[in-house]
PQR file of N, CA, C, O and H, with PARSE charges and radii, in Angstrom:
ATOM      1  N   MET A   1       0.843  -1.154   0.000 -0.4000 1.5000
ATOM      2  CA  MET A   1       0.000   0.000   0.000 -0.0000 2.0000
ATOM      3  C   MET A   1       0.894   1.223   0.000  0.5500 1.7000
ATOM      4  O   MET A   1       1.877   1.288   0.738 -0.5500 1.4000
ATOM      5  N   GLU A   2       0.548   2.185  -0.826 -0.4000 1.5000
ATOM      6  CA  GLU A   2       1.297   3.434  -0.879 -0.0000 2.0000
ATOM      7  C   GLU A   2       0.376   4.572  -0.485  0.5500 1.7000
ATOM      8  O   GLU A   2      -0.753   4.667  -0.966 -0.5500 1.4000
ATOM      9  H   GLU A   2      -0.251   2.132  -1.425  0.4000 1.0000
ATOM     10  N   ILE A   3       0.867   5.434   0.395 -0.4000 1.5000
ATOM     11  CA  ILE A   3       0.102   6.600   0.843 -0.0000 2.0000
ATOM     12  C   ILE A   3       0.954   7.833   0.575  0.5500 1.7000
ATOM     13  O   ILE A   3       2.111   7.904   0.988 -0.5500 1.4000
ATOM     14  H   ILE A   3       1.784   5.357   0.786  0.4000 1.0000
ATOM     15  N   ILE A   4       0.373   8.798  -0.117 -0.4000 1.5000
ATOM     16  CA  ILE A   4       1.069  10.046  -0.399 -0.0000 2.0000
ATOM     17  C   ILE A   4       0.460  11.117   0.496  0.5500 1.7000
ATOM     18  O   ILE A   4      -0.759  11.274   0.552 -0.5500 1.4000
ATOM     19  H   ILE A   4      -0.568   8.741  -0.453  0.4000 1.0000
ATOM     20  N   LEU A   5       1.325  11.855   1.199 -0.4000 1.5000
ATOM     21  CA  LEU A   5       0.829  12.847   2.147 -0.0000 2.0000
ATOM     22  C   LEU A   5       1.803  14.007   2.252  0.5500 1.7000
ATOM     23  O   LEU A   5       2.954  13.922   1.823 -0.5500 1.4000
ATOM     24  H   LEU A   5       2.316  11.728   1.154  0.4000 1.0000
ATOM     25  N   PHE A   6       1.308  15.097   2.837 -0.4000 1.5000
ATOM     26  CA  PHE A   6       2.174  16.243   3.093 -0.0000 2.0000
ATOM     27  C   PHE A   6       3.146  15.900   4.210  0.5500 1.7000
ATOM     28  O   PHE A   6       2.805  15.139   5.115 -0.5500 1.4000
ATOM     29  H   PHE A   6       0.373  15.166   3.186  0.4000 1.0000
ATOM     30  N   LYS A   7       4.348  16.452   4.156 -0.4000 1.5000
ATOM     31  CA  LYS A   7       5.338  16.267   5.217 -0.0000 2.0000
ATOM     32  C   LYS A   7       4.843  16.929   6.497  0.5500 1.7000
ATOM     33  O   LYS A   7       4.013  17.838   6.474 -0.5500 1.4000
ATOM     34  H   LYS A   7       4.625  17.070   3.421  0.4000 1.0000
ATOM     35  N   GLY A   8       5.381  16.441   7.620 -0.4000 1.5000
ATOM     36  CA  GLY A   8       5.101  17.125   8.867 -0.0000 2.0000
ATOM     37  C   GLY A   8       4.626  16.246  10.008  0.5500 1.7000
ATOM     38  O   GLY A   8       4.522  16.718  11.139 -0.5500 1.4000
ATOM     39  H   GLY A   8       6.055  15.702   7.639  0.4000 1.0000
ATOM     40  N   ARG A   9       4.335  14.978   9.742 -0.4000 1.5000
ATOM     41  CA  ARG A   9       3.889  14.106  10.831 -0.0000 2.0000
ATOM     42  C   ARG A   9       5.088  13.578  11.612  0.5500 1.7000
ATOM     43  O   ARG A   9       6.141  13.290  11.044 -0.5500 1.4000
ATOM     44  H   ARG A   9       4.420  14.594   8.823  0.4000 1.0000
ATOM     45  N   ILE A  10       4.909  13.457  12.911 -0.4000 1.5000
ATOM     46  CA  ILE A  10       5.987  12.933  13.744 -0.0000 2.0000
ATOM     47  C   ILE A  10       6.028  11.412  13.643  0.5500 1.7000
ATOM     48  O   ILE A  10       5.068  10.779  13.204 -0.5500 1.4000
ATOM     49  H   ILE A  10       4.053  13.691  13.372  0.4000 1.0000
ATOM     50  N   LEU A  11       7.152  10.840  14.055 -0.4000 1.5000
ATOM     51  CA  LEU A  11       7.350   9.394  13.959 -0.0000 2.0000
ATOM     52  C   LEU A  11       6.268   8.614  14.704  0.5500 1.7000
ATOM     53  O   LEU A  11       5.806   7.587  14.207 -0.5500 1.4000
ATOM     54  H   LEU A  11       7.932  11.354  14.411  0.4000 1.0000
ATOM     55  N   GLU A  12       5.858   9.073  15.873 -0.4000 1.5000
ATOM     56  CA  GLU A  12       4.819   8.368  16.639 -0.0000 2.0000
ATOM     57  C   GLU A  12       3.510   8.285  15.867  0.5500 1.7000
ATOM     58  O   GLU A  12       2.829   7.261  15.917 -0.5500 1.4000
ATOM     59  H   GLU A  12       6.233   9.907  16.278  0.4000 1.0000
ATOM     60  N   THR A  13       3.151   9.335  15.163 -0.4000 1.5000
ATOM     61  CA  THR A  13       1.926   9.336  14.350 -0.0000 2.0000
ATOM     62  C   THR A  13       2.027   8.309  13.234  0.5500 1.7000
ATOM     63  O   THR A  13       1.067   7.593  12.950 -0.5500 1.4000
ATOM     64  H   THR A  13       3.704  10.167  15.122  0.4000 1.0000
ATOM     65  N   LYS A  14       3.186   8.239  12.606 -0.4000 1.5000
ATOM     66  CA  LYS A  14       3.392   7.264  11.534 -0.0000 2.0000
ATOM     67  C   LYS A  14       3.319   5.837  12.072  0.5500 1.7000
ATOM     68  O   LYS A  14       2.726   4.963  11.439 -0.5500 1.4000
ATOM     69  H   LYS A  14       3.967   8.821  12.836  0.4000 1.0000
ATOM     70  N   LYS A  15       3.914   5.603  13.223 -0.4000 1.5000
ATOM     71  CA  LYS A  15       3.860   4.272  13.834 -0.0000 2.0000
ATOM     72  C   LYS A  15       2.420   3.856  14.108  0.5500 1.7000
ATOM     73  O   LYS A  15       2.051   2.706  13.871 -0.5500 1.4000
ATOM     74  H   LYS A  15       4.395   6.313  13.737  0.4000 1.0000
ATOM     75  N   LYS A  16       1.609   4.778  14.604 -0.4000 1.5000
ATOM     76  CA  LYS A  16       0.193   4.481  14.870 -0.0000 2.0000
ATOM     77  C   LYS A  16      -0.538   4.163  13.566  0.5500 1.7000
ATOM     78  O   LYS A  16      -1.358   3.248  13.507 -0.5500 1.4000
ATOM     79  H   LYS A  16       1.909   5.712  14.797  0.4000 1.0000
ATOM     80  N   LEU A  17      -0.228   4.930  12.530 -0.4000 1.5000
ATOM     81  CA  LEU A  17      -0.858   4.702  11.227 -0.0000 2.0000
ATOM     82  C   LEU A  17      -0.517   3.315  10.698  0.5500 1.7000
ATOM     83  O   LEU A  17      -1.407   2.582  10.267 -0.5500 1.4000
ATOM     84  H   LEU A  17       0.439   5.674  12.578  0.4000 1.0000
ATOM     85  N   TYR A  18       0.763   2.947  10.724 -0.4000 1.5000
ATOM     86  CA  TYR A  18       1.184   1.617  10.268 -0.0000 2.0000
ATOM     87  C   TYR A  18       0.461   0.510  11.045  0.5500 1.7000
ATOM     88  O   TYR A  18      -0.051  -0.447  10.466 -0.5500 1.4000
ATOM     89  H   TYR A  18       1.487   3.543  11.074  0.4000 1.0000
ATOM     90  N   LYS A  19       0.437   0.668  12.355 -0.4000 1.5000
ATOM     91  CA  LYS A  19      -0.166  -0.351  13.207 -0.0000 2.0000
ATOM     92  C   LYS A  19      -1.660  -0.509  12.930  0.5500 1.7000
ATOM     93  O   LYS A  19      -2.152  -1.630  12.798 -0.5500 1.4000
ATOM     94  H   LYS A  19       0.853   1.446  12.826  0.4000 1.0000
ATOM     95  N   GLN A  20      -2.378   0.603  12.843 -0.4000 1.5000
ATOM     96  CA  GLN A  20      -3.829   0.537  12.644 -0.0000 2.0000
ATOM     97  C   GLN A  20      -4.196   0.033  11.251  0.5500 1.7000
ATOM     98  O   GLN A  20      -5.105  -0.785  11.106 -0.5500 1.4000
ATOM     99  H   GLN A  20      -1.979   1.514  12.950  0.4000 1.0000
ATOM    100  N   ILE A  21      -3.503   0.509  10.241 -0.4000 1.5000
ATOM    101  CA  ILE A  21      -3.789   0.036   8.881 -0.0000 2.0000
ATOM    102  C   ILE A  21      -3.497  -1.457   8.771  0.5500 1.7000
ATOM    103  O   ILE A  21      -4.295  -2.209   8.213 -0.5500 1.4000
ATOM    104  H   ILE A  21      -2.765   1.173  10.359  0.4000 1.0000
ATOM    105  N   THR A  22      -2.365  -1.880   9.297 -0.4000 1.5000
ATOM    106  CA  THR A  22      -2.003  -3.297   9.239 -0.0000 2.0000
ATOM    107  C   THR A  22      -3.035  -4.157   9.947  0.5500 1.7000
ATOM    108  O   THR A  22      -3.440  -5.194   9.423 -0.5500 1.4000
ATOM    109  H   THR A  22      -1.716  -1.268   9.750  0.4000 1.0000
ATOM    110  N   ALA A  23      -3.464  -3.740  11.129 -0.4000 1.5000
ATOM    111  CA  ALA A  23      -4.459  -4.507  11.883 -0.0000 2.0000
ATOM    112  C   ALA A  23      -5.772  -4.618  11.111  0.5500 1.7000
ATOM    113  O   ALA A  23      -6.357  -5.698  11.037 -0.5500 1.4000
ATOM    114  H   ALA A  23      -3.135  -2.897  11.554  0.4000 1.0000
ATOM    115  N   LYS A  24      -6.237  -3.511  10.539 -0.4000 1.5000
ATOM    116  CA  LYS A  24      -7.519  -3.515   9.806 -0.0000 2.0000
ATOM    117  C   LYS A  24      -7.452  -4.381   8.552  0.5500 1.7000
ATOM    118  O   LYS A  24      -8.339  -5.200   8.312 -0.5500 1.4000
ATOM    119  H   LYS A  24      -5.762  -2.633  10.600  0.4000 1.0000
ATOM    120  N   ILE A  25      -6.409  -4.202   7.761 -0.4000 1.5000
ATOM    121  CA  ILE A  25      -6.292  -4.979   6.521 -0.0000 2.0000
ATOM    122  C   ILE A  25      -6.120  -6.462   6.833  0.5500 1.7000
ATOM    123  O   ILE A  25      -6.721  -7.316   6.181 -0.5500 1.4000
ATOM    124  H   ILE A  25      -5.689  -3.536   7.956  0.4000 1.0000
ATOM    125  N   SER A  26      -5.307  -6.756   7.822 -0.4000 1.5000
ATOM    126  CA  SER A  26      -5.078  -8.146   8.213 -0.0000 2.0000
ATOM    127  C   SER A  26      -6.389  -8.823   8.597  0.5500 1.7000
ATOM    128  O   SER A  26      -6.663  -9.947   8.178 -0.5500 1.4000
ATOM    129  H   SER A  26      -4.819  -6.062   8.352  0.4000 1.0000
ATOM    130  N   CYS A  27      -7.179  -8.143   9.382 -0.4000 1.5000
ATOM    131  CA  CYS A  27      -8.450  -8.698   9.850 -0.0000 2.0000
ATOM    132  C   CYS A  27      -9.482  -8.805   8.724  0.5500 1.7000
ATOM    133  O   CYS A  27     -10.114  -9.846   8.545 -0.5500 1.4000
ATOM    134  H   CYS A  27      -6.956  -7.229   9.722  0.4000 1.0000
ATOM    135  N   LEU A  28      -9.643  -7.730   7.978 -0.4000 1.5000
ATOM    136  CA  LEU A  28     -10.669  -7.700   6.930 -0.0000 2.0000
ATOM    137  C   LEU A  28     -10.393  -8.666   5.782  0.5500 1.7000
ATOM    138  O   LEU A  28     -11.316  -9.274   5.240 -0.5500 1.4000
ATOM    139  H   LEU A  28      -9.130  -6.884   8.123  0.4000 1.0000
ATOM    140  N   LEU A  29      -9.132  -8.804   5.417 -0.4000 1.5000
ATOM    141  CA  LEU A  29      -8.785  -9.614   4.244 -0.0000 2.0000
ATOM    142  C   LEU A  29      -8.098 -10.927   4.583  0.5500 1.7000
ATOM    143  O   LEU A  29      -7.678 -11.662   3.688 -0.5500 1.4000
ATOM    144  H   LEU A  29      -8.382  -8.311   5.858  0.4000 1.0000
ATOM    145  N   ASP A  30      -7.983 -11.223   5.869 -0.4000 1.5000
ATOM    146  CA  ASP A  30      -7.350 -12.451   6.334 -0.0000 2.0000
ATOM    147  C   ASP A  30      -5.940 -12.604   5.751  0.5500 1.7000
ATOM    148  O   ASP A  30      -5.583 -13.639   5.188 -0.5500 1.4000
ATOM    149  H   ASP A  30      -8.324 -10.627   6.596  0.4000 1.0000
ATOM    150  N   ILE A  31      -5.166 -11.547   5.908 -0.4000 1.5000
ATOM    151  CA  ILE A  31      -3.781 -11.518   5.432 -0.0000 2.0000
ATOM    152  C   ILE A  31      -2.866 -11.435   6.646  0.5500 1.7000
ATOM    153  O   ILE A  31      -3.156 -10.700   7.590 -0.5500 1.4000
ATOM    154  H   ILE A  31      -5.456 -10.706   6.365  0.4000 1.0000
ATOM    155  N   ALA A  32      -1.786 -12.167   6.631 -0.4000 1.5000
ATOM    156  CA  ALA A  32      -0.822 -12.102   7.732 -0.0000 2.0000
ATOM    157  C   ALA A  32      -0.224 -10.696   7.805  0.5500 1.7000
ATOM    158  O   ALA A  32       0.162 -10.143   6.776 -0.5500 1.4000
ATOM    159  H   ALA A  32      -1.551 -12.765   5.864  0.4000 1.0000
ATOM    160  N   PRO A  33      -0.142 -10.113   8.992 -0.5600 1.5000
ATOM    161  CA  PRO A  33       0.431  -8.769   9.134  0.2800 2.0000
ATOM    162  C   PRO A  33       1.823  -8.636   8.507  0.5500 1.7000
ATOM    163  O   PRO A  33       2.167  -7.577   7.981 -0.5500 1.4000
ATOM    164  N   LYS A  34       2.617  -9.697   8.559 -0.4000 1.5000
ATOM    165  CA  LYS A  34       3.956  -9.644   7.967 -0.0000 2.0000
ATOM    166  C   LYS A  34       3.930  -9.534   6.447  0.5500 1.7000
ATOM    167  O   LYS A  34       4.945  -9.221   5.824 -0.5500 1.4000
ATOM    168  H   LYS A  34       2.338 -10.557   8.985  0.4000 1.0000
ATOM    169  N   SER A  35       2.767  -9.791   5.851 -0.4000 1.5000
ATOM    170  CA  SER A  35       2.632  -9.719   4.393 -0.0000 2.0000
ATOM    171  C   SER A  35       2.197  -8.339   3.914  0.5500 1.7000
ATOM    172  O   SER A  35       2.086  -8.102   2.711 -0.5500 1.4000
ATOM    173  H   SER A  35       1.942 -10.046   6.356  0.4000 1.0000
ATOM    174  N   ILE A  36       1.956  -7.441   4.842 -0.4000 1.5000
ATOM    175  CA  ILE A  36       1.451  -6.109   4.490 -0.0000 2.0000
ATOM    176  C   ILE A  36       2.611  -5.120   4.489  0.5500 1.7000
ATOM    177  O   ILE A  36       3.322  -4.971   5.483 -0.5500 1.4000
ATOM    178  H   ILE A  36       2.047  -7.633   5.819  0.4000 1.0000
ATOM    179  N   PHE A  37       2.786  -4.452   3.362 -0.4000 1.5000
ATOM    180  CA  PHE A  37       3.860  -3.476   3.186 -0.0000 2.0000
ATOM    181  C   PHE A  37       3.225  -2.110   2.978  0.5500 1.7000
ATOM    182  O   PHE A  37       2.370  -1.946   2.107 -0.5500 1.4000
ATOM    183  H   PHE A  37       2.208  -4.573   2.555  0.4000 1.0000
ATOM    184  N   ILE A  38       3.633  -1.138   3.766 -0.4000 1.5000
ATOM    185  CA  ILE A  38       3.089   0.220   3.668 -0.0000 2.0000
ATOM    186  C   ILE A  38       4.231   1.175   3.371  0.5500 1.7000
ATOM    187  O   ILE A  38       5.256   1.158   4.052 -0.5500 1.4000
ATOM    188  H   ILE A  38       4.327  -1.271   4.474  0.4000 1.0000
ATOM    189  N   LEU A  39       4.056   2.001   2.359 -0.4000 1.5000
ATOM    190  CA  LEU A  39       5.048   2.994   1.983 -0.0000 2.0000
ATOM    191  C   LEU A  39       4.417   4.372   2.101  0.5500 1.7000
ATOM    192  O   LEU A  39       3.411   4.654   1.450 -0.5500 1.4000
ATOM    193  H   LEU A  39       3.223   2.015   1.805  0.4000 1.0000
ATOM    194  N   LEU A  40       4.998   5.226   2.922 -0.4000 1.5000
ATOM    195  CA  LEU A  40       4.556   6.617   3.019 -0.0000 2.0000
ATOM    196  C   LEU A  40       5.463   7.467   2.146  0.5500 1.7000
ATOM    197  O   LEU A  40       6.684   7.447   2.303 -0.5500 1.4000
ATOM    198  H   LEU A  40       5.815   4.997   3.451  0.4000 1.0000
ATOM    199  N   ARG A  41       4.876   8.198   1.246 -0.4000 1.5000
ATOM    200  CA  ARG A  41       5.635   9.134   0.414 -0.0000 2.0000
ATOM    201  C   ARG A  41       5.251  10.539   0.860  0.5500 1.7000
ATOM    202  O   ARG A  41       4.121  10.987   0.665 -0.5500 1.4000
ATOM    203  H   ARG A  41       3.884   8.214   1.119  0.4000 1.0000
ATOM    204  N   GLU A  42       6.205  11.211   1.454 -0.4000 1.5000
ATOM    205  CA  GLU A  42       5.943  12.562   1.934 -0.0000 2.0000
ATOM    206  C   GLU A  42       6.348  13.571   0.867  0.5500 1.7000
ATOM    207  O   GLU A  42       7.417  13.463   0.266 -0.5500 1.4000
ATOM    208  H   GLU A  42       7.123  10.847   1.613  0.4000 1.0000
ATOM    209  N   ASN A  43       5.497  14.533   0.646 -0.4000 1.5000
ATOM    210  CA  ASN A  43       5.715  15.547  -0.376 -0.0000 2.0000
ATOM    211  C   ASN A  43       5.573  16.914   0.270  0.5500 1.7000
ATOM    212  O   ASN A  43       4.589  17.187   0.957 -0.5500 1.4000
ATOM    213  H   ASN A  43       4.629  14.620   1.135  0.4000 1.0000
ATOM    214  N   ASP A  44       6.556  17.767   0.049 -0.4000 1.5000
ATOM    215  CA  ASP A  44       6.447  19.114   0.600 -0.0000 2.0000
ATOM    216  C   ASP A  44       6.304  20.179  -0.476  0.5500 1.7000
ATOM    217  O   ASP A  44       6.337  21.374  -0.185 -0.5500 1.4000
ATOM    218  H   ASP A  44       7.356  17.545  -0.509  0.4000 1.0000
ATOM    219  N   ASP A  45       6.148  19.746  -1.704 -0.4000 1.5000
ATOM    220  CA  ASP A  45       5.984  20.677  -2.817 -0.0000 2.0000
ATOM    221  C   ASP A  45       4.496  20.902  -3.066  0.5500 1.7000
ATOM    222  O   ASP A  45       3.889  20.250  -3.916 -0.5500 1.4000
ATOM    223  H   ASP A  45       6.122  18.774  -1.940  0.4000 1.0000
ATOM    224  N   ILE A  46       3.926  21.825  -2.317 -0.4000 1.5000
ATOM    225  CA  ILE A  46       2.477  22.051  -2.294 -0.0000 2.0000
ATOM    226  C   ILE A  46       1.892  22.366  -3.672  0.5500 1.7000
ATOM    227  O   ILE A  46       0.728  22.059  -3.930 -0.5500 1.4000
ATOM    228  H   ILE A  46       4.419  22.354  -1.626  0.4000 1.0000
ATOM    229  N   GLU A  47       2.681  22.972  -4.556 -0.4000 1.5000
ATOM    230  CA  GLU A  47       2.127  23.340  -5.854 -0.0000 2.0000
ATOM    231  C   GLU A  47       1.895  22.141  -6.761  0.5500 1.7000
ATOM    232  O   GLU A  47       1.274  22.274  -7.816 -0.5500 1.4000
ATOM    233  H   GLU A  47       3.626  23.221  -4.346  0.4000 1.0000
ATOM    234  N   ASN A  48       2.387  20.966  -6.362 -0.4000 1.5000
ATOM    235  CA  ASN A  48       2.141  19.749  -7.135 -0.0000 2.0000
ATOM    236  C   ASN A  48       0.915  18.987  -6.665  0.5500 1.7000
ATOM    237  O   ASN A  48       0.666  17.869  -7.115 -0.5500 1.4000
ATOM    238  H   ASN A  48       2.890  20.857  -5.505  0.4000 1.0000
ATOM    239  N   TRP A  49       0.152  19.582  -5.766 -0.4000 1.5000
ATOM    240  CA  TRP A  49      -1.070  18.970  -5.257 -0.0000 2.0000
ATOM    241  C   TRP A  49      -2.270  19.776  -5.744  0.5500 1.7000
ATOM    242  O   TRP A  49      -2.208  21.001  -5.852 -0.5500 1.4000
ATOM    243  H   TRP A  49       0.355  20.491  -5.401  0.4000 1.0000
ATOM    244  N   GLY A  50      -3.345  19.084  -6.030 -0.4000 1.5000
ATOM    245  CA  GLY A  50      -4.572  19.766  -6.416 -0.0000 2.0000
ATOM    246  C   GLY A  50      -5.778  19.100  -5.780  0.5500 1.7000
ATOM    247  O   GLY A  50      -5.842  17.875  -5.678 -0.5500 1.4000
ATOM    248  H   GLY A  50      -3.396  18.089  -5.942  0.4000 1.0000
ATOM    249  N   PHE A  51      -6.716  19.903  -5.362 -0.4000 1.5000
ATOM    250  CA  PHE A  51      -7.970  19.407  -4.781 -0.0000 2.0000
ATOM    251  C   PHE A  51      -9.118  20.202  -5.382  0.5500 1.7000
ATOM    252  O   PHE A  51      -9.037  21.425  -5.501 -0.5500 1.4000
ATOM    253  H   PHE A  51      -6.664  20.899  -5.445  0.4000 1.0000
ATOM    254  N   GLY A  52     -10.164  19.523  -5.754 -0.4000 1.5000
ATOM    255  CA  GLY A  52     -11.337  20.216  -6.290 -0.0000 2.0000
ATOM    256  C   GLY A  52     -11.059  20.995  -7.552  0.5500 1.7000
ATOM    257  O   GLY A  52     -11.694  22.019  -7.801 -0.5500 1.4000
ATOM    258  H   GLY A  52     -10.230  18.530  -5.657  0.4000 1.0000
ATOM    259  N   GLY A  53     -10.116  20.526  -8.357 -0.4000 1.5000
ATOM    260  CA  GLY A  53      -9.823  21.184  -9.620 -0.0000 2.0000
ATOM    261  C   GLY A  53      -8.915  22.395  -9.504  0.5500 1.7000
ATOM    262  O   GLY A  53      -8.733  23.114 -10.487 -0.5500 1.4000
ATOM    263  H   GLY A  53      -9.600  19.694  -8.155  0.4000 1.0000
ATOM    264  N   LYS A  54      -8.339  22.644  -8.332 -0.4000 1.5000
ATOM    265  CA  LYS A  54      -7.484  23.799  -8.123 -0.0000 2.0000
ATOM    266  C   LYS A  54      -6.165  23.381  -7.493  0.5500 1.7000
ATOM    267  O   LYS A  54      -6.083  22.364  -6.805 -0.5500 1.4000
ATOM    268  H   LYS A  54      -8.486  22.059  -7.534  0.4000 1.0000
ATOM    269  N   ILE A  55      -5.135  24.183  -7.738 -0.4000 1.5000
ATOM    270  CA  ILE A  55      -3.844  23.955  -7.095 -0.0000 2.0000
ATOM    271  C   ILE A  55      -3.970  24.296  -5.624  0.5500 1.7000
ATOM    272  O   ILE A  55      -4.568  25.309  -5.261 -0.5500 1.4000
ATOM    273  H   ILE A  55      -5.201  25.009  -8.297  0.4000 1.0000
ATOM    274  N   THR A  56      -3.411  23.458  -4.788 -0.4000 1.5000
ATOM    275  CA  THR A  56      -3.443  23.686  -3.350 -0.0000 2.0000
ATOM    276  C   THR A  56      -2.486  24.827  -3.014  0.5500 1.7000
ATOM    277  O   THR A  56      -1.355  24.868  -3.499 -0.5500 1.4000
ATOM    278  H   THR A  56      -2.925  22.635  -5.083  0.4000 1.0000
ATOM    279  N   THR A  57      -2.958  25.754  -2.175 -0.4000 1.5000
ATOM    280  CA  THR A  57      -2.119  26.895  -1.829 -0.0000 2.0000
ATOM    281  C   THR A  57      -1.758  26.934  -0.345  0.5500 1.7000
ATOM    282  O   THR A  57      -0.840  27.653   0.052 -0.5500 1.4000
ATOM    283  H   THR A  57      -3.876  25.720  -1.781  0.4000 1.0000
ATOM    284  N   VAL A  58      -2.464  26.177   0.463 -0.4000 1.5000
ATOM    285  CA  VAL A  58      -2.153  26.136   1.891 -0.0000 2.0000
ATOM    286  C   VAL A  58      -2.022  24.698   2.336  0.5500 1.7000
ATOM    287  O   VAL A  58      -2.775  23.833   1.890 -0.5500 1.4000
ATOM    288  H   VAL A  58      -3.210  25.593   0.141  0.4000 1.0000
ATOM    289  N   GLN A  59      -1.067  24.437   3.218 -0.4000 1.5000
ATOM    290  CA  GLN A  59      -0.917  23.093   3.729 -0.0000 2.0000
ATOM    291  C   GLN A  59      -2.054  22.779   4.677  0.5500 1.7000
ATOM    292  O   GLN A  59      -2.547  23.645   5.400 -0.5500 1.4000
ATOM    293  H   GLN A  59      -0.455  25.140   3.581  0.4000 1.0000
ATOM    294  N   CYS A  60      -2.463  21.507   4.656 -0.4000 1.5000
ATOM    295  CA  CYS A  60      -3.527  21.034   5.541 -0.0000 2.0000
ATOM    296  C   CYS A  60      -2.970  20.744   6.897  0.5500 1.7000
ATOM    297  O   CYS A  60      -3.707  20.333   7.792 -0.5500 1.4000
ATOM    298  H   CYS A  60      -2.062  20.803   4.069  0.4000 1.0000
TER
END
């Protein structure tokens, strides 16, 4: 699984995200947690993001 997000989350937040996503996918799809790979791609170039047909101008 690949997740693209804005930079700025602390390591503890990322650890919680990995743990919760892994637990949910493992349970819902009957997949061993060790078989789940999560890649976070952090992007800080706000002008390369668009929402609602417009270029994003403020970070969320």
